[in-house]
Structure formats: C-alpha cells, structure tokens
N, C-alpha and C positions, 0 to 999 in steps of 0.2 A: 413337611417334605424335607429329606436330609438333603445338605448340599451337595453337590458334586465336585470330586477335587482331581488332580491329577497327581501322578505320582512323584513320589518327594524330590526325587531328582532335577524333576522339570523344575519347581522352584527352586532349588537351589542353584541350577545353571542361569536360570533367569534372573535371579538376584547378583550373581558374579557378574552377570550382562550389565546390568545395570549399575554397581558399584563401578565398573570401568568406563561405562557412560555418564557416569556423575562426576568421574576422575576423584573418587575418595581414596585418600590414604588409606593406609591398615589401621592406624590407631583411631582415625574417625569413624571408619567402617565398623570395626567389633565396636566402639563404645554405642554407637547407634544400634546396634543388632543387642548390647548389654542392657539401654535405656527400654526397648520396647519390647523386650520379651524376658530380659534376666540371664540370656545365654549370650555367649560371646562368639560361639560360632553355630552356623546353619545344621551342622551333621547332628548336633544336640538337638536339636528344634522339632517341634509336631508340626504336622501340615499346616494347623492353623497359625501357629507362631509363623511359618514362613509366609502363609499369606498377609498378615498382619505387616511383615518387613516387606514385602513386596508393594503391599499399598502404600506404606509410608513411601517408598521409594518412587512411587508414580507421581504422588503428591509432590514429591521434589524436585520433578521435572524426567524424570524416566520415561520414555516414550518405547514401548513395544512394538517393533517392527519384524516381520517376517521376511527370511530369505531363503524361504523354500519356493523352488524354482521346479516346475512341473518337469518329471522326468518324460522324455518324449523320445520316439524311436520312429523309422518310417517315413510315412508322408506329415505326422506333425512334426517330427523334426526338421524336416525339408521347409516346413512351411515357416515354423517359427525361426528356423535361420536365414530364411530371406527377409523376414520380418524386419530382424533385427538387424541385418545387413542394410537396409533401406533406413530403418533411423538411425544407423550409426553416418549414412551419406545425407543426414536431414530432410530425407523427404517424410519422413513420419513423425510425431511429435510425440506419442506416447509408445513407448518399446513394449511392454507388459502383453504377458500372454492373454491378459483379459481383454486389451485392446484388440489385439489379432481375432480372439473369439466373436467379438462382438462386431468386428470387420467382416470377418470370413462369413457368420451367421446370416448377416445382412446382405452380403455379394453373393451368396451360394443359394439361393431360396430357391432359384429357375432351376435347378436341377431336381429338385423337390416338390415339384408343382407350385409353385408359387409360395408354399408355406418356407417359413425359416426355420432351421435345425437351433435347438436353443444351445447345444454344446459340440465342440469340434471331435470329442470323443465319440458322437452318434451320425460322423462324415461317413457316406460310401466313398470306396475308392474312386469313381467319377468326381464325388463333390471336392475331394483333395485334390485331384488332377487340375480342375477347374480352380478352383481358389489359386493353386500353384503357378498355373499359365496366365492368370487375372495378375498376380504380382510381379511374375517376370515382366508380362508388357508394359505394367506402370512404371516399374525399375526402368526400365527399356525406354519408355516416355520422358522419365525423370532424366536421366542421363543424356539424352539428346537434348532436351531444352538447355542442361546446363552447358552443355558445349555449341548450341546454337547450330544444330544440325537438324534437319528434317528427317524424320521416323520414316 
C-alpha cells in the first residue's frame, strides 16, 4: 500500500515552523538539511526528503501543534464566546471548543429525548438556545458568588 503524503508546501511550512521552535540559526539549519538529504534547501527536496527532515526535527524536540480554531457563526459563535468569557473569568478550566462540546452534549440531552447529541453541529436551534441560557445562568451564579450576592 502506498504512503499518503500531503502537499510539498505543507512540509516546507512545518519544517520552517520547526526551525523557529527549535531556535536553529540558518547555518545549523542548512547543515542539518545537507547532512540528512544532501540538499541545503527545502525547495530542492522531494516529499520523502521533507518527511525525513521533519521526522528528524520531531526527534530533536519539535512539537507539532494546531492553531486551527473552528470558524463559528450564529449560535455556535455565541455559545463559544460565552464559554471563552467564562474561562477568562476563571469559572471554566478548559477553554477549548472540544471541552465546550463535551459540556454542551452532556447538558442538552433533555432536548433530544434524553439522548446526548455527539456534535454541536447537529444541535437544533432549541438545543443551542438551551445551552446558551444554561451558560448565562451559570455565569450569573458565579458572578454572584464572586461578589457575595444572593442570586
């Protein structure tokens, strides 16, 4: 079975991110490329060469992370915005979209006959409304606690 590869530009971009993360100066970076592949520029390399370089950088301590944030609109955006606001206030420990999704799917199953919905994308408008109102109520309770006020 043939290996699945990404576009060449993807590897080059990731290698340059790794170079910066590992704080390699240009001379050391190019000598590593030359030693690993015989080429001193990513532009001259084949995809297998680029994979080899990337794997070497991972072994050297490069950590691949993703900055991809979901592109949200409408009720998704409102719900996530509330979640982030509560995380900023310290009421929620995990500010990620996946944490919001886990909370929302567990807390909004009553609107789906007691069965949790696995993805926020599958929520009905009523489920979004319920989740938004639950977060608003939770946020208000936390604000009152912080100010020692009865809700």
